[in-house]
N, C-alpha and C positions, 0 to 999 in steps of 0.2 A: 599103503606105505611101501616105499621101495627102499630096500637097504641100500644099495649103491647110489644114493643121492642125497642132497642137503650139504649145508655149510660145514658140518662137522667131517663129514666123509671127504669133501674137497680138501680141508685142512689137512687131514690125515694123509691124502694122496700127495698132497704137495711136501709134506715132511717126508714122506716115503721115498719120493724122487729125489729129495735133497740127499738124504742119507745113502740112497742106492748110488748116486754119483761119487759120494765120498768113498763109498766101499768098492766102487768099480764094478757093479753088479751090471752084467750086459743087458741091454734094453729088451731083448727077446726073452729074458728070464724074469723080468719084473712082473708081468701080468699073473703068470702062475702064482707067484709068491703073494702078490697083493689081493688077488680075487679068489678068496676060498671056494671049494667045490660046494661046501655046505656052510650055512649061517644059521644061527639060532637067535630068534628075537623074543625077548620076554616083556611082558606088560605086568605092573604090579600096581594094586591099588593101595593109595595112602590115605590114612584119616588124618586130616588137619585139625589143629586145634580148635578152628571155629565150628566144627562139626561137619564140614563139608567133606566130600570124598573126590579124590583125583586119581587119574591113571597116568 
């Protein structure tokens, strides 16, 4: 699983670009803001009502 892929990431990137245009953030300053140096991914088990478990 890659953190910087997928439909949710693409949606967030589109929204970030839109608001960056509105705030007049320079294009060369956007990547350092949008792509963090570190990221934390967490997986949690959930127990469903039917007795099954999902992550």
